[in-house]
C-alpha positions as a Markdown table, in Angstrom:
| # | Residue | x | y | z |
|---|---|---|---|---|
| 1 | Met | 36.9 | 64.1 | -54.7 |
| 2 | Ile | 34.2 | 64.1 | -52.0 |
| 3 | Val | 36.4 | 66.4 | -49.9 |
| 4 | Thr | 36.5 | 68.9 | -52.6 |
| 5 | Leu | 32.6 | 68.7 | -53.1 |
| 6 | Val | 32.2 | 69.1 | -49.3 |
| 7 | Leu | 34.3 | 72.2 | -49.2 |
| 8 | Ala | 32.6 | 73.6 | -52.4 |
| 9 | Ala | 29.1 | 72.9 | -50.7 |
| 10 | Glu | 30.4 | 74.7 | -47.5 |
| 11 | Val | 31.5 | 77.7 | -49.6 |
| 12 | Ala | 28.3 | 77.7 | -51.6 |
| 13 | Phe | 26.2 | 77.6 | -48.4 |
| 14 | Trp | 27.6 | 80.8 | -47.1 |
| 15 | Val | 27.8 | 82.6 | -50.5 |
| 16 | Leu | 24.2 | 81.8 | -51.2 |
| 17 | Leu | 23.2 | 82.9 | -47.7 |
| 18 | Ala | 25.0 | 86.2 | -48.0 |
| 19 | Leu | 23.7 | 86.8 | -51.6 |
| 20 | Gly | 20.2 | 85.9 | -50.6 |
| 21 | Leu | 20.2 | 88.3 | -47.7 |
| 22 | Ala | 22.0 | 91.1 | -49.7 |
| 23 | Ser | 19.4 | 90.6 | -52.4 |
| 24 | Arg | 16.7 | 90.9 | -49.9 |
| 25 | Tyr | 17.8 | 94.0 | -47.9 |
| 26 | Leu | 20.3 | 95.9 | -50.0 |
| 27 | Leu | 18.7 | 95.4 | -53.5 |
| 28 | Arg | 15.1 | 94.7 | -52.4 |
| 29 | Trp | 14.8 | 91.8 | -54.8 |
| 30 | Arg | 12.5 | 89.5 | -52.6 |
| 31 | Arg | 12.1 | 86.8 | -55.2 |
| 32 | Val | 15.7 | 86.6 | -56.1 |
| 33 | Ser | 16.4 | 86.4 | -52.3 |
| 34 | Thr | 13.9 | 83.6 | -51.9 |
| 35 | Ala | 15.3 | 81.6 | -54.8 |
| 36 | Leu | 18.8 | 81.9 | -53.4 |
| 37 | Leu | 17.8 | 80.9 | -50.0 |
| 38 | Val | 16.1 | 77.9 | -51.3 |
| 39 | Gly | 19.2 | 77.1 | -52.9 |
| 40 | Leu | 20.8 | 76.4 | -49.5 |
| 41 | Pro | 19.2 | 72.9 | -48.9 |
| 42 | Val | 19.3 | 72.2 | -52.6 |
| 43 | Thr | 23.1 | 72.5 | -52.3 |
| 44 | Asp | 23.4 | 69.9 | -49.6 |
| 45 | Leu | 20.9 | 67.6 | -51.4 |
| 46 | Val | 23.1 | 67.8 | -54.6 |
| 47 | Leu | 26.2 | 67.0 | -52.4 |
| 48 | Phe | 24.4 | 64.1 | -50.9 |
| 49 | Leu | 23.4 | 62.7 | -54.4 |
| 50 | Leu | 26.8 | 63.1 | -55.7 |
| 51 | Thr | 28.0 | 61.2 | -52.7 |
| 52 | Phe | 25.7 | 58.5 | -53.4 |
| 53 | Leu | 26.6 | 58.4 | -57.0 |
| 54 | Asp | 30.4 | 58.3 | -56.0 |
| 55 | Leu | 29.8 | 55.2 | -53.8 |
| 56 | Arg | 27.5 | 53.5 | -56.3 |
| 57 | Gly | 30.5 | 54.2 | -58.9 |
| 58 | Gly | 32.7 | 52.0 | -56.8 |
| 59 | Ala | 34.5 | 54.6 | -54.4 |
| 60 | Thr | 35.5 | 53.1 | -51.2 |
| 61 | Ala | 33.5 | 54.7 | -48.4 |
| 62 | Ser | 35.1 | 57.1 | -46.1 |
| 63 | Trp | 34.4 | 59.3 | -43.3 |
| 64 | Thr | 33.9 | 62.2 | -45.8 |
| 65 | His | 31.1 | 60.4 | -47.3 |
| 66 | Gly | 29.4 | 60.4 | -44.0 |
| 67 | Leu | 30.1 | 64.0 | -43.6 |
| 68 | Ala | 28.3 | 64.8 | -46.7 |
| 69 | Ala | 25.4 | 62.9 | -45.5 |
| 70 | Ser | 25.6 | 65.1 | -42.3 |
| 71 | Tyr | 25.4 | 68.3 | -44.2 |
| 72 | Leu | 22.0 | 67.4 | -45.5 |
| 73 | Gly | 20.8 | 66.5 | -42.1 |
| 74 | Phe | 22.2 | 69.7 | -40.6 |
| 75 | Ser | 20.7 | 71.6 | -43.5 |
| 76 | Val | 17.2 | 70.2 | -42.6 |
| 77 | Gly | 17.5 | 70.3 | -38.8 |
| 78 | Tyr | 19.4 | 73.6 | -38.2 |
| 79 | Gly | 18.9 | 75.3 | -41.6 |
| 80 | Pro | 15.9 | 77.4 | -41.0 |
| 81 | Ser | 17.2 | 78.6 | -37.5 |
| 82 | Val | 20.6 | 79.4 | -39.1 |
| 83 | Val | 18.9 | 81.5 | -41.8 |
| 84 | Arg | 16.7 | 83.2 | -39.2 |
| 85 | Trp | 19.8 | 84.0 | -37.1 |
| 86 | Ala | 21.7 | 85.4 | -40.0 |
| 87 | Asp | 18.6 | 87.3 | -41.4 |
| 88 | Ala | 18.1 | 89.1 | -38.1 |
| 89 | Arg | 21.8 | 90.2 | -37.9 |
| 90 | Phe | 21.8 | 91.2 | -41.5 |
| 91 | Leu | 18.7 | 93.2 | -41.1 |
| 92 | His | 20.2 | 94.9 | -38.0 |
| 93 | Arg | 23.5 | 95.7 | -39.5 |
| 94 | Phe | 22.8 | 96.6 | -43.1 |
| 95 | Ala | 19.1 | 97.6 | -43.3 |
| 96 | Gly | 18.5 | 99.4 | -40.1 |
| 97 | Gly | 16.5 | 96.8 | -38.4 |
| 98 | Pro | 16.2 | 96.3 | -34.6 |
| 99 | Lys | 19.0 | 94.6 | -32.7 |
| 100 | Pro | 18.4 | 90.9 | -32.6 |
| 101 | Pro | 17.5 | 89.7 | -29.0 |
| 102 | Pro | 20.0 | 87.4 | -27.3 |
| 103 | Ala | 19.1 | 83.8 | -26.5 |
| 104 | Pro | 17.2 | 83.7 | -23.1 |
| 105 | Lys | 19.6 | 83.1 | -20.1 |
| 106 | Tyr | 17.4 | 82.1 | -17.4 |
| 107 | Gly | 14.3 | 80.1 | -16.2 |
| 108 | Ala | 11.6 | 78.6 | -18.3 |
| 109 | Glu | 12.7 | 80.6 | -21.4 |
| 110 | Arg | 16.1 | 79.2 | -21.3 |
| 111 | Ser | 14.5 | 75.6 | -20.9 |
| 112 | Arg | 12.3 | 76.1 | -24.0 |
| 113 | His | 15.4 | 77.5 | -25.9 |
| 114 | Glu | 17.4 | 74.3 | -24.9 |
| 115 | Trp | 14.5 | 72.0 | -26.0 |
| 116 | Arg | 14.3 | 73.9 | -29.4 |
| 117 | Val | 18.0 | 73.2 | -29.9 |
| 118 | Cys | 17.6 | 69.6 | -28.7 |
| 119 | Gly | 14.8 | 69.2 | -31.3 |
| 120 | Arg | 17.1 | 70.5 | -34.1 |
| 121 | Thr | 19.8 | 68.4 | -33.1 |
| 122 | Leu | 17.6 | 65.2 | -33.0 |
| 123 | Thr | 16.1 | 66.0 | -36.3 |
| 124 | Ser | 19.5 | 66.3 | -37.7 |
| 125 | Val | 20.7 | 63.2 | -36.2 |
| 126 | Ala | 17.5 | 61.2 | -37.4 |
| 127 | Ile | 18.2 | 62.4 | -40.9 |
| 128 | Thr | 21.9 | 61.9 | -40.9 |
| 129 | Ile | 21.4 | 58.4 | -39.6 |
| 130 | Thr | 18.9 | 57.6 | -42.2 |
| 131 | Leu | 21.0 | 58.9 | -45.1 |
| 132 | Ile | 24.1 | 57.0 | -43.8 |
| 133 | Thr | 22.1 | 53.9 | -43.5 |
| 134 | Ala | 20.8 | 54.4 | -47.1 |
| 135 | Leu | 24.3 | 54.8 | -48.3 |
| 136 | Lys | 25.3 | 51.5 | -46.6 |
| 137 | Leu | 22.2 | 49.7 | -48.0 |
| 138 | Phe | 21.9 | 50.9 | -51.5 |
| 139 | Thr | 25.3 | 51.6 | -52.7 |
| 140 | Asp | 27.2 | 48.3 | -52.2 |
| 141 | Ala | 30.4 | 50.4 | -51.7 |
| 142 | Pro | 33.5 | 48.8 | -50.1 |
| 143 | Gly | 34.3 | 50.0 | -46.6 |
| 144 | Thr | 30.9 | 51.1 | -45.4 |
| 145 | Ala | 31.8 | 49.8 | -41.9 |
| 146 | Val | 33.5 | 53.3 | -41.6 |
| 147 | Phe | 30.0 | 54.7 | -41.3 |
| 148 | Asp | 29.5 | 52.9 | -38.0 |
| 149 | Ala | 31.6 | 55.7 | -36.2 |
| 150 | Trp | 29.1 | 58.0 | -37.4 |
| 151 | Tyr | 26.3 | 56.3 | -35.4 |
| 152 | Trp | 28.2 | 56.8 | -32.3 |
| 153 | Arg | 29.1 | 60.3 | -32.9 |
| 154 | Leu | 25.6 | 61.3 | -33.8 |
| 155 | Gly | 24.3 | 59.2 | -30.8 |
| 156 | Ile | 26.6 | 61.1 | -28.4 |
| 157 | Ala | 25.5 | 64.5 | -29.8 |
| 158 | Ala | 21.7 | 63.6 | -29.4 |
| 159 | Val | 22.4 | 62.4 | -25.8 |
| 160 | Val | 24.4 | 65.4 | -24.9 |
| 161 | Asn | 21.8 | 67.8 | -26.2 |
| 162 | Thr | 19.0 | 65.9 | -24.4 |
| 163 | Val | 21.0 | 65.9 | -21.1 |
| 164 | Ile | 21.5 | 69.8 | -21.5 |
| 165 | Ala | 17.8 | 70.3 | -22.3 |
| 166 | Val | 16.7 | 68.1 | -19.3 |
| 167 | Ser | 19.2 | 69.7 | -16.9 |
| 168 | Tyr | 17.8 | 73.3 | -17.8 |
| 169 | Thr | 14.3 | 71.9 | -17.2 |
| 170 | Leu | 15.1 | 70.3 | -13.7 |
| 171 | Trp | 17.5 | 72.8 | -12.6 |
| 172 | Pro | 16.7 | 76.1 | -14.4 |
| 173 | Lys | 19.4 | 78.8 | -14.1 |
| 174 | Gln | 18.2 | 81.6 | -12.0 |
| 175 | Pro | 19.1 | 85.3 | -12.7 |
| 176 | Pro | 21.6 | 86.9 | -10.3 |
| 177 | Arg | 20.2 | 88.3 | -7.1 |
| 178 | Gln | 20.1 | 92.1 | -7.1 |
| 179 | Gly | 21.3 | 94.0 | -4.1 |
Protein backbone atom coordinates (compact mmCIF):
# COMPACT_ATOMS: atom_id res chain seq x y z
CA MET A 1 0.00 0.00 0.00
CA ILE A 2 2.80 2.46 0.85
CA VAL A 3 4.40 2.03 -2.58
CA THR A 4 1.13 3.10 -4.17
CA LEU A 5 0.87 6.08 -1.82
CA VAL A 6 4.46 7.14 -2.57
CA LEU A 7 3.78 6.95 -6.32
CA ALA A 8 0.55 8.89 -5.88
CA ALA A 9 2.37 11.56 -3.85
CA GLU A 10 5.05 11.87 -6.53
CA VAL A 11 2.44 12.31 -9.26
CA ALA A 12 0.47 14.73 -7.08
CA PHE A 13 3.61 16.83 -6.47
CA TRP A 14 4.25 17.38 -10.18
CA VAL A 15 0.57 17.84 -11.04
CA LEU A 16 0.12 20.42 -8.27
CA LEU A 17 3.30 22.20 -9.34
CA ALA A 18 2.22 22.32 -13.00
CA LEU A 19 -1.31 23.43 -12.13
CA GLY A 20 0.00 26.02 -9.67
CA LEU A 21 2.32 27.56 -12.24
CA ALA A 22 -0.27 27.38 -15.03
CA SER A 23 -2.80 29.08 -12.76
CA ARG A 24 -0.32 31.83 -11.95
CA TYR A 25 1.01 32.61 -15.41
CA LEU A 26 -1.54 31.39 -17.94
CA LEU A 27 -4.79 32.10 -16.09
CA ARG A 28 -3.51 34.88 -13.78
CA TRP A 29 -5.23 33.25 -10.80
CA ARG A 30 -2.73 34.20 -8.11
CA ARG A 31 -4.72 32.93 -5.10
CA VAL A 32 -5.52 29.61 -6.76
CA SER A 33 -1.86 29.28 -7.67
CA THR A 34 -0.77 29.94 -4.10
CA ALA A 35 -3.25 27.40 -2.76
CA LEU A 36 -2.03 24.76 -5.21
CA LEU A 37 1.61 25.41 -4.40
CA VAL A 38 0.91 25.22 -0.66
CA GLY A 39 -0.47 21.78 -1.43
CA LEU A 40 3.03 20.54 -2.30
CA PRO A 41 4.33 20.06 1.26
CA VAL A 42 0.83 19.20 2.46
CA THR A 43 0.84 16.23 0.08
CA ASP A 44 4.08 14.96 1.60
CA LEU A 45 2.80 15.58 5.13
CA VAL A 46 -0.32 13.52 4.36
CA LEU A 47 1.91 10.77 2.93
CA PHE A 48 3.94 10.71 6.14
CA LEU A 49 0.82 10.65 8.34
CA LEU A 50 -0.60 7.75 6.32
CA THR A 51 2.75 5.97 6.69
CA PHE A 52 2.63 6.51 10.44
CA LEU A 53 -0.93 5.16 10.59
CA ASP A 54 0.02 2.17 8.44
CA LEU A 55 2.80 1.23 10.86
CA ARG A 56 0.61 1.91 13.90
CA GLY A 57 -1.98 -0.38 12.33
CA GLY A 58 0.44 -3.31 12.43
CA ALA A 59 2.21 -3.17 9.06
CA THR A 60 5.77 -4.44 9.00
CA ALA A 61 8.22 -1.63 8.38
CA SER A 62 9.94 -1.58 5.00
CA TRP A 63 12.26 0.71 3.07
CA THR A 64 9.21 2.30 1.45
CA HIS A 65 8.09 3.63 4.83
CA GLY A 66 11.49 5.33 5.08
CA LEU A 67 11.06 6.64 1.55
CA ALA A 68 7.74 8.20 2.54
CA ALA A 69 9.48 9.98 5.43
CA SER A 70 12.21 11.19 3.08
CA TYR A 71 9.60 12.82 0.83
CA LEU A 72 8.61 15.16 3.63
CA GLY A 73 12.27 15.85 4.46
CA PHE A 74 12.98 16.64 0.80
CA SER A 75 9.87 18.79 0.56
CA VAL A 76 10.99 20.97 3.46
CA GLY A 77 14.68 21.09 2.53
CA TYR A 78 14.47 21.39 -1.22
CA GLY A 79 10.82 22.25 -1.92
CA PRO A 80 11.14 26.05 -2.01
CA SER A 81 14.16 25.91 -4.32
CA VAL A 82 12.46 23.38 -6.63
CA VAL A 83 9.42 25.67 -6.86
CA ARG A 84 11.64 28.71 -7.57
CA TRP A 85 13.52 26.73 -10.24
CA ALA A 86 10.31 25.56 -11.94
CA ASP A 87 8.70 28.99 -11.55
CA ALA A 88 11.56 30.75 -13.34
CA ARG A 89 11.51 28.27 -16.22
CA PHE A 90 7.72 28.32 -16.55
CA LEU A 91 7.72 32.11 -16.53
CA HIS A 92 10.36 32.16 -19.27
CA ARG A 93 8.80 29.49 -21.46
CA PHE A 94 5.10 30.33 -21.19
CA ALA A 95 4.80 33.91 -19.95
CA GLY A 96 7.56 35.79 -21.74
CA GLY A 97 9.76 36.18 -18.70
CA PRO A 98 13.53 36.49 -18.78
CA LYS A 99 15.69 33.43 -19.31
CA PRO A 100 16.69 32.05 -15.88
CA PRO A 101 20.36 32.51 -15.12
CA PRO A 102 22.43 29.33 -14.91
CA ALA A 103 24.01 28.24 -11.65
CA PRO A 104 27.35 29.96 -11.11
CA LYS A 105 30.32 27.98 -12.41
CA TYR A 106 33.34 29.64 -10.87
CA GLY A 107 34.89 31.23 -7.81
CA ALA A 108 33.19 32.43 -4.67
CA GLU A 109 29.75 32.49 -6.35
CA ARG A 110 30.03 28.75 -7.05
CA SER A 111 31.19 28.13 -3.49
CA ARG A 112 28.17 29.99 -2.08
CA HIS A 113 25.90 28.01 -4.42
CA GLU A 114 27.37 24.71 -3.19
CA TRP A 115 26.92 25.76 0.45
CA ARG A 116 23.25 26.59 -0.26
CA VAL A 117 22.80 23.10 -1.77
CA CYS A 118 24.60 21.61 1.22
CA GLY A 119 22.30 23.50 3.59
CA ARG A 120 19.25 22.14 1.79
CA THR A 121 20.65 18.63 1.95
CA LEU A 122 21.48 18.91 5.66
CA THR A 123 17.98 20.24 6.36
CA SER A 124 16.43 17.37 4.40
CA VAL A 125 18.65 14.83 6.15
CA ALA A 126 17.90 16.19 9.62
CA ILE A 127 14.15 16.19 9.03
CA THR A 128 14.16 12.73 7.47
CA ILE A 129 16.23 11.27 10.32
CA THR A 130 13.86 12.87 12.83
CA LEU A 131 10.80 11.45 11.04
CA ILE A 132 12.29 7.96 10.69
CA THR A 133 13.29 7.99 14.34
CA ALA A 134 9.72 9.02 15.23
CA LEU A 135 8.41 6.09 13.19
CA LYS A 136 10.70 3.75 15.12
CA LEU A 137 9.83 5.16 18.54
CA PHE A 138 6.11 5.78 18.26
CA THR A 139 4.69 3.04 16.07
CA ASP A 140 5.84 -0.21 17.73
CA ALA A 141 5.85 -1.68 14.24
CA PRO A 142 7.74 -4.90 13.60
CA GLY A 143 10.84 -4.66 11.43
CA THR A 144 11.85 -1.05 12.14
CA ALA A 145 15.50 -2.17 12.04
CA VAL A 146 15.14 -1.72 8.27
CA PHE A 147 15.26 2.02 8.94
CA ASP A 148 18.87 1.76 10.12
CA ALA A 149 20.01 1.62 6.49
CA TRP A 150 18.35 4.99 5.98
CA TYR A 151 20.61 6.53 8.64
CA TRP A 152 23.65 5.38 6.66
CA ARG A 153 22.29 6.58 3.31
CA LEU A 154 21.35 9.96 4.71
CA GLY A 155 24.69 10.29 6.46
CA ILE A 156 26.51 9.57 3.21
CA ALA A 157 24.43 12.21 1.38
CA ALA A 158 25.23 14.76 4.09
CA VAL A 159 28.95 13.99 4.05
CA VAL A 160 29.22 14.03 0.24
CA ASN A 161 27.41 17.38 -0.02
CA THR A 162 29.57 18.86 2.73
CA VAL A 163 32.79 17.61 1.10
CA ILE A 164 31.71 19.13 -2.23
CA ALA A 165 30.95 22.49 -0.59
CA VAL A 166 34.25 22.46 1.32
CA SER A 167 36.18 21.55 -1.84
CA TYR A 168 34.67 24.47 -3.77
CA THR A 169 35.59 26.74 -0.87
CA LEU A 170 39.19 25.54 -0.54
CA TRP A 171 39.83 25.03 -4.25
CA PRO A 172 37.42 27.26 -6.15
CA LYS A 173 37.07 26.43 -9.80
CA GLN A 174 38.56 29.17 -11.93
CA PRO A 175 37.19 30.34 -15.26
CA PRO A 176 39.13 29.23 -18.33
CA ARG A 177 41.92 31.55 -19.34
CA GLN A 178 41.21 33.66 -22.39
CA GLY A 179 43.77 33.83 -25.13
